N, CA, C and O atoms as a CHARMM CRD file, in Angstrom:
* protein
*
  384
    1    1 MET  N    100.96300  98.05800 102.89500 PROA 1      0.00000
    2    1 MET  CA    99.47200  97.50500 103.17700 PROA 1      0.00000
    3    1 MET  C     98.89800  97.18000 102.00700 PROA 1      0.00000
    4    1 MET  O     98.39300  96.06700 101.85700 PROA 1      0.00000
    5    2 TRP  N     98.90200  98.15900 100.97800 PROA 2      0.00000
    6    2 TRP  CA    98.07100  97.71000  99.63700 PROA 2      0.00000
    7    2 TRP  C     98.52000  96.51100  98.70100 PROA 2      0.00000
    8    2 TRP  O     97.82900  95.87700  97.90300 PROA 2      0.00000
    9    3 VAL  N     99.97200  96.35900  99.03700 PROA 3      0.00000
   10    3 VAL  CA   100.58800  95.23100  98.43300 PROA 3      0.00000
   11    3 VAL  C    100.34400  93.63900  99.17600 PROA 3      0.00000
   12    3 VAL  O    100.52100  92.56800  98.59500 PROA 3      0.00000
   13    4 ILE  N     99.89900  93.81400 100.59300 PROA 4      0.00000
   14    4 ILE  CA    99.41700  92.69700 101.00600 PROA 4      0.00000
   15    4 ILE  C     98.05600  92.53700 101.09800 PROA 4      0.00000
   16    4 ILE  O     97.69800  91.45600 101.56600 PROA 4      0.00000
   17    5 LEU  N     97.09000  93.41400 100.74000 PROA 5      0.00000
   18    5 LEU  CA    95.88000  93.25600 100.67800 PROA 5      0.00000
   19    5 LEU  C     95.52000  92.56300  99.12500 PROA 5      0.00000
   20    5 LEU  O     94.59200  91.78300  98.91300 PROA 5      0.00000
   21    6 SER  N     96.50200  93.06000  98.11800 PROA 6      0.00000
   22    6 SER  CA    96.57800  92.32200  96.74800 PROA 6      0.00000
   23    6 SER  C     96.76400  90.96000  96.67300 PROA 6      0.00000
   24    6 SER  O     96.31300  90.28100  95.75100 PROA 6      0.00000
   25    7 ALA  N     97.51300  90.45000  97.74900 PROA 7      0.00000
   26    7 ALA  CA    97.61100  88.87300  97.70100 PROA 7      0.00000
   27    7 ALA  C     96.42800  88.21700  98.68600 PROA 7      0.00000
   28    7 ALA  O     96.26500  86.99900  98.76000 PROA 7      0.00000
   29    8 LEU  N     95.89000  88.86400  99.18500 PROA 8      0.00000
   30    8 LEU  CA    94.57200  88.52100  99.86200 PROA 8      0.00000
   31    8 LEU  C     93.27500  88.46800  99.28700 PROA 8      0.00000
   32    8 LEU  O     92.34400  87.69500  99.51000 PROA 8      0.00000
   33    9 HSD  N     93.41400  89.73200  98.26000 PROA 9      0.00000
   34    9 HSD  CA    92.27700  89.80800  97.81300 PROA 9      0.00000
   35    9 HSD  C     92.50100  89.99400  96.32300 PROA 9      0.00000
   36    9 HSD  O     93.31600  90.82500  95.92100 PROA 9      0.00000
   37   10 LYS  N     91.75800  89.19800  95.45600 PROA 10     0.00000
   38   10 LYS  CA    92.19600  89.19400  93.78300 PROA 10     0.00000
   39   10 LYS  C     91.02200  90.40300  93.12700 PROA 10     0.00000
   40   10 LYS  O     90.24500  90.07100  92.23200 PROA 10     0.00000
   41   11 GLU  N     91.02900  91.83000  93.71500 PROA 11     0.00000
   42   11 GLU  CA    90.63500  92.75600  92.93100 PROA 11     0.00000
   43   11 GLU  C     91.20500  94.06100  92.67900 PROA 11     0.00000
   44   11 GLU  O     92.34300  94.31200  93.07600 PROA 11     0.00000
   45   12 PHE  N     90.58800  94.81900  92.12100 PROA 12     0.00000
   46   12 PHE  CA    91.36600  96.19100  91.67400 PROA 12     0.00000
   47   12 PHE  C     91.58600  96.96700  92.97900 PROA 12     0.00000
   48   12 PHE  O     90.79500  96.99200  93.92300 PROA 12     0.00000
   49   13 VAL  N     92.69000  97.55600  92.90900 PROA 13     0.00000
   50   13 VAL  CA    93.40800  98.33200  93.80900 PROA 13     0.00000
   51   13 VAL  C     92.49900  99.31000  94.51400 PROA 13     0.00000
   52   13 VAL  O     92.46500  99.50500  95.72900 PROA 13     0.00000
   53   14 SER  N     91.70300  99.95200  93.50500 PROA 14     0.00000
   54   14 SER  CA    90.70800 100.86700  94.22200 PROA 14     0.00000
   55   14 SER  C     89.72600  99.83700  95.08700 PROA 14     0.00000
   56   14 SER  O     88.79700 100.51900  95.51900 PROA 14     0.00000
   57   15 GLN  N     89.62300  98.81600  95.39200 PROA 15     0.00000
   58   15 GLN  CA    88.67200  98.13900  96.21000 PROA 15     0.00000
   59   15 GLN  C     89.10100  97.72300  97.39800 PROA 15     0.00000
   60   15 GLN  O     88.30500  97.34900  98.25800 PROA 15     0.00000
   61   16 TYR  N     90.69900  97.74300  97.62600 PROA 16     0.00000
   62   16 TYR  CA    90.92800  97.39700  98.61500 PROA 16     0.00000
   63   16 TYR  C     90.70800  98.20400 100.16400 PROA 16     0.00000
   64   16 TYR  O     90.83600  97.61600 101.23800 PROA 16     0.00000
   65   17 GLU  N     90.38400  99.54000 100.03700 PROA 17     0.00000
   66   17 GLU  CA    89.83800 100.27300 101.14500 PROA 17     0.00000
   67   17 GLU  C     88.85500  99.38000 102.01800 PROA 17     0.00000
   68   17 GLU  O     88.90900  99.51500 103.24000 PROA 17     0.00000
   69   18 LYS  N     88.16800  98.68600 101.59200 PROA 18     0.00000
   70   18 LYS  CA    87.12600  98.08700 102.13100 PROA 18     0.00000
   71   18 LYS  C     87.66600  96.78200 103.11800 PROA 18     0.00000
   72   18 LYS  O     87.13600  96.20200 104.06500 PROA 18     0.00000
   73   19 TYR  N     88.54600  96.67000 102.65200 PROA 19     0.00000
   74   19 TYR  CA    89.32900  95.28600 103.53100 PROA 19     0.00000
   75   19 TYR  C     90.48800  95.80400 104.40600 PROA 19     0.00000
   76   19 TYR  O     91.02100  95.01800 105.18800 PROA 19     0.00000
   77   20 GLU  N     90.89600  97.04300 104.32200 PROA 20     0.00000
   78   20 GLU  CA    91.80400  97.74300 105.54700 PROA 20     0.00000
   79   20 GLU  C     91.81500  97.21500 106.80400 PROA 20     0.00000
   80   20 GLU  O     92.91300  96.96600 107.30200 PROA 20     0.00000
   81   21 HSD  N     90.64200  96.95300 107.52900 PROA 21     0.00000
   82   21 HSD  CA    90.28500  96.66700 108.66300 PROA 21     0.00000
   83   21 HSD  C     90.77900  95.13400 108.99200 PROA 21     0.00000
   84   21 HSD  O     90.72900  94.67300 110.13300 PROA 21     0.00000
   85   22 GLU  N     91.23600  94.44000 107.91400 PROA 22     0.00000
   86   22 GLU  CA    91.83400  92.89000 108.31800 PROA 22     0.00000
   87   22 GLU  C     93.32700  93.02700 108.58700 PROA 22     0.00000
   88   22 GLU  O     93.98500  92.12900 109.11300 PROA 22     0.00000
   89   23 LEU  N     93.73800  93.99200 108.26800 PROA 23     0.00000
   90   23 LEU  CA    95.24700  94.31900 108.85800 PROA 23     0.00000
   91   23 LEU  C     95.13700  94.87300 109.99900 PROA 23     0.00000
   92   23 LEU  O     94.16400  95.60400 110.18300 PROA 23     0.00000
   93   24 ASN  N     96.00300  94.69300 110.94900 PROA 24     0.00000
   94   24 ASN  CA    96.54400  95.31100 112.46700 PROA 24     0.00000
   95   24 ASN  C     97.91200  95.92200 111.77700 PROA 24     0.00000
   96   24 ASN  O     98.87900  95.25300 111.41400 PROA 24     0.00000
   97   25 VAL  N     97.74400  97.52000 111.67100 PROA 25     0.00000
   98   25 VAL  CA    99.02200  98.20400 111.27800 PROA 25     0.00000
   99   25 VAL  C     99.22400  99.27200 112.37300 PROA 25     0.00000
  100   25 VAL  O     99.66400 100.37200 112.03500 PROA 25     0.00000
  101   26 GLU  N     98.94200  99.02600 113.61300 PROA 26     0.00000
  102   26 GLU  CA    98.81500  99.71600 114.58900 PROA 26     0.00000
  103   26 GLU  C    100.35100 100.07600 114.93800 PROA 26     0.00000
  104   26 GLU  O    101.07000  99.13600 115.27600 PROA 26     0.00000
  105   27 ARG  N    100.84300 101.24000 114.88600 PROA 27     0.00000
  106   27 ARG  CA   101.92300 101.74900 115.48800 PROA 27     0.00000
  107   27 ARG  C    103.20500 101.31600 114.53300 PROA 27     0.00000
  108   27 ARG  O    104.35200 101.24000 114.97300 PROA 27     0.00000
  109   28 LEU  N    102.80400 101.01700 113.03100 PROA 28     0.00000
  110   28 LEU  CA   103.46300 101.05700 111.75800 PROA 28     0.00000
  111   28 LEU  C    103.54500 102.25900 110.98800 PROA 28     0.00000
  112   28 LEU  O    102.59500 102.95400 110.63000 PROA 28     0.00000
  113   29 LYS  N    104.82600 102.45500 110.75200 PROA 29     0.00000
  114   29 LYS  CA   105.23800 103.87000 109.99500 PROA 29     0.00000
  115   29 LYS  C    105.19500 103.54200 108.72100 PROA 29     0.00000
  116   29 LYS  O    105.94900 102.67900 108.27100 PROA 29     0.00000
  117   30 PHE  N    104.34600 104.15800 108.00600 PROA 30     0.00000
  118   30 PHE  CA   104.27600 104.10200 106.58500 PROA 30     0.00000
  119   30 PHE  C    104.66300 105.33000 105.63000 PROA 30     0.00000
  120   30 PHE  O    104.19900 106.42900 105.93400 PROA 30     0.00000
  121   31 PRO  N    105.46100 105.22500 104.52500 PROA 31     0.00000
  122   31 PRO  CA   105.84000 103.92400 103.89100 PROA 31     0.00000
  123   31 PRO  C    106.56800 103.10200 104.55500 PROA 31     0.00000
  124   31 PRO  O    107.54500 103.60100 105.11400 PROA 31     0.00000
  125   32 MET  N    106.34400 101.64200 104.70700 PROA 32     0.00000
  126   32 MET  CA   106.89100 100.77800 105.72800 PROA 32     0.00000
  127   32 MET  C    108.36300 100.29700 105.29800 PROA 32     0.00000
  128   32 MET  O    108.60700  99.91900 104.15200 PROA 32     0.00000
  129   33 GLU  N    109.39800 100.35100 106.40800 PROA 33     0.00000
  130   33 GLU  CA   110.68400  99.97700 105.87700 PROA 33     0.00000
  131   33 GLU  C    110.50600  98.54200 106.32900 PROA 33     0.00000
  132   33 GLU  O    109.69900  98.13300 107.16400 PROA 33     0.00000
  133   34 THR  N    111.44800  97.80700 105.59700 PROA 34     0.00000
  134   34 THR  CA   111.94200  96.58400 105.50300 PROA 34     0.00000
  135   34 THR  C    111.75000  95.95700 107.12300 PROA 34     0.00000
  136   34 THR  O    111.06900  95.01400 107.52700 PROA 34     0.00000
  137   35 LYS  N    112.58800  96.84000 107.79300 PROA 35     0.00000
  138   35 LYS  CA   112.94100  96.44600 109.46900 PROA 35     0.00000
  139   35 LYS  C    111.43200  96.35600 109.89000 PROA 35     0.00000
  140   35 LYS  O    111.24200  95.47400 110.72800 PROA 35     0.00000
  141   36 GLN  N    110.49000  96.94300 109.57300 PROA 36     0.00000
  142   36 GLN  CA   109.23700  96.67700 110.21900 PROA 36     0.00000
  143   36 GLN  C    108.37600  95.52400 110.06800 PROA 36     0.00000
  144   36 GLN  O    107.37900  95.24100 110.73300 PROA 36     0.00000
  145   37 VAL  N    109.03000  94.73800 108.85700 PROA 37     0.00000
  146   37 VAL  CA   108.04800  93.93400 108.49700 PROA 37     0.00000
  147   37 VAL  C    107.92600  92.65400 109.47100 PROA 37     0.00000
  148   37 VAL  O    106.95500  91.90500 109.36700 PROA 37     0.00000
  149   38 SER  N    108.76300  92.46700 110.25100 PROA 38     0.00000
  150   38 SER  CA   108.44400  91.41500 111.30800 PROA 38     0.00000
  151   38 SER  C    107.63100  91.89700 112.41600 PROA 38     0.00000
  152   38 SER  O    106.78800  91.27200 113.06000 PROA 38     0.00000
  153   39 LYS  N    108.00200  93.07000 112.53500 PROA 39     0.00000
  154   39 LYS  CA   106.75200  93.64100 113.56600 PROA 39     0.00000
  155   39 LYS  C    105.11900  93.54300 113.04900 PROA 39     0.00000
  156   39 LYS  O    104.13600  93.19300 113.70300 PROA 39     0.00000
  157   40 PHE  N    105.20300  93.94600 111.75000 PROA 40     0.00000
  158   40 PHE  CA   103.90000  93.42400 110.87200 PROA 40     0.00000
  159   40 PHE  C    103.22700  92.22700 111.03700 PROA 40     0.00000
  160   40 PHE  O    102.03300  92.02500 111.25700 PROA 40     0.00000
  161   41 GLU  N    104.27400  91.36100 110.88300 PROA 41     0.00000
  162   41 GLU  CA   104.14500  89.67600 111.02500 PROA 41     0.00000
  163   41 GLU  C    103.40100  89.54600 112.44000 PROA 41     0.00000
  164   41 GLU  O    102.25900  89.09000 112.48200 PROA 41     0.00000
  165   42 ASP  N    104.02400  89.92400 113.50600 PROA 42     0.00000
  166   42 ASP  CA   103.82200  89.65000 114.58000 PROA 42     0.00000
  167   42 ASP  C    102.43000  90.50700 115.12500 PROA 42     0.00000
  168   42 ASP  O    102.01800  90.40800 116.28000 PROA 42     0.00000
  169   43 GLN  N    101.91700  91.19300 114.28200 PROA 43     0.00000
  170   43 GLN  CA   100.76600  91.69400 114.66100 PROA 43     0.00000
  171   43 GLN  C     99.57500  91.38900 113.72300 PROA 43     0.00000
  172   43 GLN  O     98.42200  91.81700 113.77800 PROA 43     0.00000
  173   44 ASN  N    100.24300  90.40700 112.71600 PROA 44     0.00000
  174   44 ASN  CA    99.14400  89.82700 111.68400 PROA 44     0.00000
  175   44 ASN  C     99.83800  88.49000 111.81200 PROA 44     0.00000
  176   44 ASN  O    100.99100  88.30800 111.42100 PROA 44     0.00000
  177   45 PRO  N     98.89100  87.32500 112.52400 PROA 45     0.00000
  178   45 PRO  CA    99.81700  85.96400 112.75700 PROA 45     0.00000
  179   45 PRO  C     99.24500  85.16100 111.72100 PROA 45     0.00000
  180   45 PRO  O     99.31900  83.97200 112.03000 PROA 45     0.00000
  181   46 THR  N     98.62800  85.37700 110.45700 PROA 46     0.00000
  182   46 THR  CA    98.12200  84.36700 109.56600 PROA 46     0.00000
  183   46 THR  C     99.07800  84.99100 108.30700 PROA 46     0.00000
  184   46 THR  O     99.25300  84.24500 107.34300 PROA 46     0.00000
  185   47 ILE  N     99.49900  85.90100 108.29500 PROA 47     0.00000
  186   47 ILE  CA   100.50900  86.36400 107.09500 PROA 47     0.00000
  187   47 ILE  C    102.00500  86.29600 107.38300 PROA 47     0.00000
  188   47 ILE  O    102.45700  86.74400 108.43600 PROA 47     0.00000
  189   48 SER  N    102.83700  85.68900 106.36900 PROA 48     0.00000
  190   48 SER  CA   104.47000  85.66700 106.67300 PROA 48     0.00000
  191   48 SER  C    104.69500  86.49600 105.38200 PROA 48     0.00000
  192   48 SER  O    103.78600  86.36500 104.56200 PROA 48     0.00000
  193   49 VAL  N    105.76600  87.36600 105.00400 PROA 49     0.00000
  194   49 VAL  CA   106.08500  88.31400 104.16100 PROA 49     0.00000
  195   49 VAL  C    107.74100  87.91700 104.00900 PROA 49     0.00000
  196   49 VAL  O    108.58800  87.76800 104.89000 PROA 49     0.00000
  197   50 ASN  N    107.83400  87.82200 102.70800 PROA 50     0.00000
  198   50 ASN  CA   109.46100  88.09900 102.35500 PROA 50     0.00000
  199   50 ASN  C    109.73900  88.82800 101.60700 PROA 50     0.00000
  200   50 ASN  O    108.93700  89.10800 100.71500 PROA 50     0.00000
  201   51 VAL  N    110.71300  89.29400 101.66000 PROA 51     0.00000
  202   51 VAL  CA   111.11000  90.52600 100.71400 PROA 51     0.00000
  203   51 VAL  C    112.48500  90.14200 100.12000 PROA 51     0.00000
  204   51 VAL  O    113.43000  89.67500 100.75600 PROA 51     0.00000
  205   52 LEU  N    112.43900  90.45600  98.59500 PROA 52     0.00000
  206   52 LEU  CA   113.66300  90.50800  97.94000 PROA 52     0.00000
  207   52 LEU  C    113.94800  91.76100  97.61600 PROA 52     0.00000
  208   52 LEU  O    113.02100  92.56900  97.55300 PROA 52     0.00000
  209   53 TYR  N    115.35600  92.18800  97.33300 PROA 53     0.00000
  210   53 TYR  CA   115.66700  93.72300  96.93400 PROA 53     0.00000
  211   53 TYR  C    116.49300  93.27800  95.54500 PROA 53     0.00000
  212   53 TYR  O    117.14900  92.24500  95.40900 PROA 53     0.00000
  213   54 PHE  N    116.22400  94.63500  94.26200 PROA 54     0.00000
  214   54 PHE  CA   116.91400  94.36600  93.32300 PROA 54     0.00000
  215   54 PHE  C    118.05500  95.38600  93.50300 PROA 54     0.00000
  216   54 PHE  O    117.78300  96.47500  94.01000 PROA 54     0.00000
  217   55 GLU  N    119.24300  95.12000  93.14200 PROA 55     0.00000
  218   55 GLU  CA   120.21900  95.84400  93.30900 PROA 55     0.00000
  219   55 GLU  C    120.73600  96.34100  92.04400 PROA 55     0.00000
  220   55 GLU  O    121.04800  95.44700  91.25700 PROA 55     0.00000
  221   56 ARG  N    120.91400  97.58500  91.62900 PROA 56     0.00000
  222   56 ARG  CA   121.10600  98.15900  90.43200 PROA 56     0.00000
  223   56 ARG  C    122.07900  97.91900  89.73300 PROA 56     0.00000
  224   56 ARG  O    122.03500  97.60600  88.54400 PROA 56     0.00000
  225   57 ASP  N    123.31600  98.07700  90.58900 PROA 57     0.00000
  226   57 ASP  CA   124.70600  98.10900  90.67700 PROA 57     0.00000
  227   57 ASP  C    125.32900  96.69900  90.31600 PROA 57     0.00000
  228   57 ASP  O    126.41700  96.55500  89.75900 PROA 57     0.00000
  229   58 THR  N    124.50600  95.70900  90.70000 PROA 58     0.00000
  230   58 THR  CA   125.25500  94.30700  90.55900 PROA 58     0.00000
  231   58 THR  C    124.15200  93.44400  89.77900 PROA 58     0.00000
  232   58 THR  O    124.30700  92.28700  89.38900 PROA 58     0.00000
  233   59 LYS  N    123.20100  94.10400  89.65600 PROA 59     0.00000
  234   59 LYS  CA   121.80000  93.76900  88.49100 PROA 59     0.00000
  235   59 LYS  C    121.47200  92.20000  89.19500 PROA 59     0.00000
  236   59 LYS  O    121.11300  91.31500  88.41800 PROA 59     0.00000
  237   60 ASP  N    121.58600  91.91900  90.49100 PROA 60     0.00000
  238   60 ASP  CA   121.21000  90.71000  91.27900 PROA 60     0.00000
  239   60 ASP  C    120.09200  91.22600  92.59400 PROA 60     0.00000
  240   60 ASP  O    119.71600  92.33200  92.98100 PROA 60     0.00000
  241   61 PHE  N    119.81500  89.86300  93.00700 PROA 61     0.00000
  242   61 PHE  CA   118.76200  90.00500  94.11900 PROA 61     0.00000
  243   61 PHE  C    119.40700  89.80300  95.28900 PROA 61     0.00000
  244   61 PHE  O    120.40500  89.11300  95.49600 PROA 61     0.00000
  245   62 THR  N    118.64500  90.57900  96.18400 PROA 62     0.00000
  246   62 THR  CA   119.22800  90.23300  97.20200 PROA 62     0.00000
  247   62 THR  C    118.15600  89.94000  98.59000 PROA 62     0.00000
  248   62 THR  O    117.26400  90.76400  98.79600 PROA 62     0.00000
  249   63 VAL  N    118.29600  88.77800  99.47500 PROA 63     0.00000
  250   63 VAL  CA   117.17600  88.55700 100.59800 PROA 63     0.00000
  251   63 VAL  C    117.17600  89.95600 101.54800 PROA 63     0.00000
  252   63 VAL  O    118.14900  90.24700 102.24400 PROA 63     0.00000
  253   64 GLU  N    115.97600  90.76400 101.48300 PROA 64     0.00000
  254   64 GLU  CA   116.29000  91.77600 102.62500 PROA 64     0.00000
  255   64 GLU  C    115.18100  91.29000 103.72600 PROA 64     0.00000
  256   64 GLU  O    115.10200  92.03500 104.70300 PROA 64     0.00000
  257   65 TYR  N    114.34800  90.20000 103.71700 PROA 65     0.00000
  258   65 TYR  CA   113.70400  89.63900 104.96700 PROA 65     0.00000
  259   65 TYR  C    113.30800  88.64000 104.72500 PROA 65     0.00000
  260   65 TYR  O    112.42900  88.58200 103.86500 PROA 65     0.00000
  261   66 LYS  N    113.71300  87.57000 105.28400 PROA 66     0.00000
  262   66 LYS  CA   113.02300  86.07800 104.99400 PROA 66     0.00000
  263   66 LYS  C    112.19900  85.93300 106.25400 PROA 66     0.00000
  264   66 LYS  O    112.68800  86.08300 107.37300 PROA 66     0.00000
  265   67 SER  N    111.04000  85.66100 106.05100 PROA 67     0.00000
  266   67 SER  CA   110.04100  85.28900 107.20500 PROA 67     0.00000
  267   67 SER  C    110.45000  83.93300 107.97700 PROA 67     0.00000
  268   67 SER  O    110.66900  82.90400 107.33800 PROA 67     0.00000
  269   68 PRO  N    110.52600  83.97200 109.13300 PROA 68     0.00000
  270   68 PRO  CA   110.53000  82.53100 110.04200 PROA 68     0.00000
  271   68 PRO  C    109.10400  81.65200 110.08500 PROA 68     0.00000
  272   68 PRO  O    109.00800  80.48800 110.47400 PROA 68     0.00000
  273   69 HSD  N    108.20600  82.35700 109.67200 PROA 69     0.00000
  274   69 HSD  CA   106.95600  81.76700 109.89300 PROA 69     0.00000
  275   69 HSD  C    106.22200  81.29000 108.38100 PROA 69     0.00000
  276   69 HSD  O    105.23300  81.78100 107.83600 PROA 69     0.00000
  277   70 PHE  N    106.98000  80.30200 107.99100 PROA 70     0.00000
  278   70 PHE  CA   106.82800  79.67200 106.85200 PROA 70     0.00000
  279   70 PHE  C    105.53600  78.85900 106.75100 PROA 70     0.00000
  280   70 PHE  O    105.39600  78.60500 105.55500 PROA 70     0.00000
  281   71 THR  N    104.57200  78.35800 107.42500 PROA 71     0.00000
  282   71 THR  CA   103.52000  77.72800 108.01400 PROA 71     0.00000
  283   71 THR  C    102.27400  78.48700 108.10700 PROA 71     0.00000
  284   71 THR  O    101.17700  77.97800 108.33700 PROA 71     0.00000
  285   72 ARG  N    102.48900  79.68600 107.92400 PROA 72     0.00000
  286   72 ARG  CA   101.24700  80.58300 107.71100 PROA 72     0.00000
  287   72 ARG  C    100.03400  80.47700 106.69100 PROA 72     0.00000
  288   72 ARG  O    100.19900  80.00100 105.56800 PROA 72     0.00000
  289   73 LYS  N     98.93100  80.89800 107.09400 PROA 73     0.00000
  290   73 LYS  CA    98.00800  80.56700 106.12100 PROA 73     0.00000
  291   73 LYS  C     98.35400  81.19300 104.65900 PROA 73     0.00000
  292   73 LYS  O     98.31000  80.51500 103.63300 PROA 73     0.00000
  293   74 HSD  N     98.72100  82.64400 104.69400 PROA 74     0.00000
  294   74 HSD  CA    99.17200  83.35800 103.39100 PROA 74     0.00000
  295   74 HSD  C    100.39300  83.62500 103.75000 PROA 74     0.00000
  296   74 HSD  O    100.79200  83.78300 104.90400 PROA 74     0.00000
  297   75 GLN  N    101.10500  83.69000 102.61000 PROA 75     0.00000
  298   75 GLN  CA   102.58200  83.57100 102.31800 PROA 75     0.00000
  299   75 GLN  C    102.87900  84.80700 101.22900 PROA 75     0.00000
  300   75 GLN  O    102.71900  84.67300 100.01600 PROA 75     0.00000
  301   76 VAL  N    103.24500  85.78200 101.74500 PROA 76     0.00000
  302   76 VAL  CA   103.27200  87.05200 100.46600 PROA 76     0.00000
  303   76 VAL  C    104.92000  87.40000 100.12800 PROA 76     0.00000
  304   76 VAL  O    105.75600  87.75600 100.95900 PROA 76     0.00000
  305   77 ASN  N    105.08600  87.24000  99.00000 PROA 77     0.00000
  306   77 ASN  CA   106.57000  87.39700  98.46000 PROA 77     0.00000
  307   77 ASN  C    106.70100  88.84200  97.83400 PROA 77     0.00000
  308   77 ASN  O    105.92000  89.11400  96.92200 PROA 77     0.00000
  309   78 LEU  N    107.57700  89.75200  98.22100 PROA 78     0.00000
  310   78 LEU  CA   107.65600  91.17800  97.69900 PROA 78     0.00000
  311   78 LEU  C    109.10000  91.32500  97.31700 PROA 78     0.00000
  312   78 LEU  O    110.13400  90.87100  97.80600 PROA 78     0.00000
  313   79 LEU  N    108.75600  92.37500  95.93200 PROA 79     0.00000
  314   79 LEU  CA   110.06900  92.87400  95.55900 PROA 79     0.00000
  315   79 LEU  C    110.16300  94.28700  96.05000 PROA 79     0.00000
  316   79 LEU  O    109.13800  94.94200  96.23600 PROA 79     0.00000
  317   80 LEU  N    111.55400  94.85900  96.30300 PROA 80     0.00000
  318   80 LEU  CA   111.58200  95.83600  96.85000 PROA 80     0.00000
  319   80 LEU  C    112.27200  96.81500  95.76400 PROA 80     0.00000
  320   80 LEU  O    113.49200  96.67100  95.68100 PROA 80     0.00000
  321   81 LEU  N    111.64900  97.85800  94.85400 PROA 81     0.00000
  322   81 LEU  CA   111.91700  98.50000  94.28900 PROA 81     0.00000
  323   81 LEU  C    112.59200  99.96100  94.53100 PROA 81     0.00000
  324   81 LEU  O    112.10000 100.57600  95.47700 PROA 81     0.00000
  325   82 ASP  N    113.34300 100.42700  94.02700 PROA 82     0.00000
  326   82 ASP  CA   113.66700 101.83300  94.33000 PROA 82     0.00000
  327   82 ASP  C    113.82000 102.51300  92.84800 PROA 82     0.00000
  328   82 ASP  O    114.03800 101.82000  91.85400 PROA 82     0.00000
  329   83 GLU  N    113.68200 103.95700  92.79600 PROA 83     0.00000
  330   83 GLU  CA   113.86200 104.71300  91.70100 PROA 83     0.00000
  331   83 GLU  C    115.20400 105.29200  91.50900 PROA 83     0.00000
  332   83 GLU  O    115.62200 105.98900  92.43300 PROA 83     0.00000
  333   84 GLU  N    115.87000 105.14600  90.59100 PROA 84     0.00000
  334   84 GLU  CA   117.10300 105.55700  90.21600 PROA 84     0.00000
  335   84 GLU  C    117.11800 107.04900  90.48500 PROA 84     0.00000
  336   84 GLU  O    116.39200 107.97500  90.12400 PROA 84     0.00000
  337   85 ASP  N    118.54900 106.92800  91.49300 PROA 85     0.00000
  338   85 ASP  CA   118.58500 108.60300  91.85700 PROA 85     0.00000
  339   85 ASP  C    117.66300 109.22600  92.89900 PROA 85     0.00000
  340   85 ASP  O    117.67600 110.44600  93.06200 PROA 85     0.00000
  341   86 SER  N    116.87100 108.44000  93.60200 PROA 86     0.00000
  342   86 SER  CA   116.07300 108.72400  94.38600 PROA 86     0.00000
  343   86 SER  C    115.68400 107.89300  95.51000 PROA 86     0.00000
  344   86 SER  O    115.63100 106.67800  95.32200 PROA 86     0.00000
  345   87 SER  N    115.37900 108.41500  96.75800 PROA 87     0.00000
  346   87 SER  CA   115.05700 107.62000  97.95300 PROA 87     0.00000
  347   87 SER  C    113.86400 107.07100  97.93400 PROA 87     0.00000
  348   87 SER  O    113.46600 106.28900  98.79700 PROA 87     0.00000
  349   88 LYS  N    113.07600 107.52500  96.73800 PROA 88     0.00000
  350   88 LYS  CA   111.71000 106.62300  96.86300 PROA 88     0.00000
  351   88 LYS  C    111.92600 105.02700  96.65800 PROA 88     0.00000
  352   88 LYS  O    112.77200 104.54200  95.90700 PROA 88     0.00000
  353   89 ARG  N    110.98100 104.27400  97.48500 PROA 89     0.00000
  354   89 ARG  CA   111.13200 102.94500  97.25700 PROA 89     0.00000
  355   89 ARG  C    109.66300 102.36200  97.17800 PROA 89     0.00000
  356   89 ARG  O    108.68300 102.94500  97.64200 PROA 89     0.00000
  357   90 HSD  N    109.63300 101.20700  96.56900 PROA 90     0.00000
  358   90 HSD  CA   108.21400 100.82000  96.10900 PROA 90     0.00000
  359   90 HSD  C    108.22500  99.15600  96.34900 PROA 90     0.00000
  360   90 HSD  O    109.18600  98.49500  95.95500 PROA 90     0.00000
  361   91 TYR  N    107.06900  98.52900  97.03200 PROA 91     0.00000
  362   91 TYR  CA   106.93800  97.15000  96.95200 PROA 91     0.00000
  363   91 TYR  C    106.07900  96.67000  95.73400 PROA 91     0.00000
  364   91 TYR  O    105.18400  97.36100  95.24700 PROA 91     0.00000
  365   92 VAL  N    106.33900  95.74000  95.40000 PROA 92     0.00000
  366   92 VAL  CA   105.64300  94.97400  94.22800 PROA 92     0.00000
  367   92 VAL  C    105.42800  93.46900  94.83500 PROA 92     0.00000
  368   92 VAL  O    106.25200  93.05100  95.64900 PROA 92     0.00000
  369   93 ARG  N    104.19800  92.56900  94.39500 PROA 93     0.00000
  370   93 ARG  CA   104.07100  91.21300  94.71500 PROA 93     0.00000
  371   93 ARG  C    104.74800  90.31600  93.91600 PROA 93     0.00000
  372   93 ARG  O    104.73900  90.46400  92.69400 PROA 93     0.00000
  373   94 ILE  N    105.27500  89.49700  94.39100 PROA 94     0.00000
  374   94 ILE  CA   105.95400  88.58000  93.30600 PROA 94     0.00000
  375   94 ILE  C    104.92600  87.09600  93.17700 PROA 94     0.00000
  376   94 ILE  O    104.74600  86.24900  94.05100 PROA 94     0.00000
  377   95 THR  N    104.41800  87.13900  91.92900 PROA 95     0.00000
  378   95 THR  CA   103.18200  86.24300  91.84600 PROA 95     0.00000
  379   95 THR  C    104.00300  84.91500  90.91900 PROA 95     0.00000
  380   95 THR  O    103.16800  84.03500  90.71000 PROA 95     0.00000
  381   96 SER  N    104.82100  84.69700  90.56700 PROA 96     0.00000
  382   96 SER  CA   105.51800  83.67100  90.09500 PROA 96     0.00000
  383   96 SER  C    107.08400  84.18400  90.00500 PROA 96     0.00000
  384   96 SER  O    107.96100  83.42400  89.59300 PROA 96     0.00000
């Protein structure tokens, strides 16, 4: 949720709470798995999300999710990272 708000509002992360109401995240589980992104898009019709994943073994990028909604007002590109030897995963916004 925070990474999406970072794309919509250019403020410090501490300021994002006041914008939480802009996103419909009903029935979504956090931390959000990639398989839920399409549901997020269905619930937020002005936002499209693309997700890339960096594979440590091959040192290459894989498309985890490519949005079919390329004409939406807000297009957000994310990179999904994971911690080595851990199940923790984290999204960061791709800005260029």
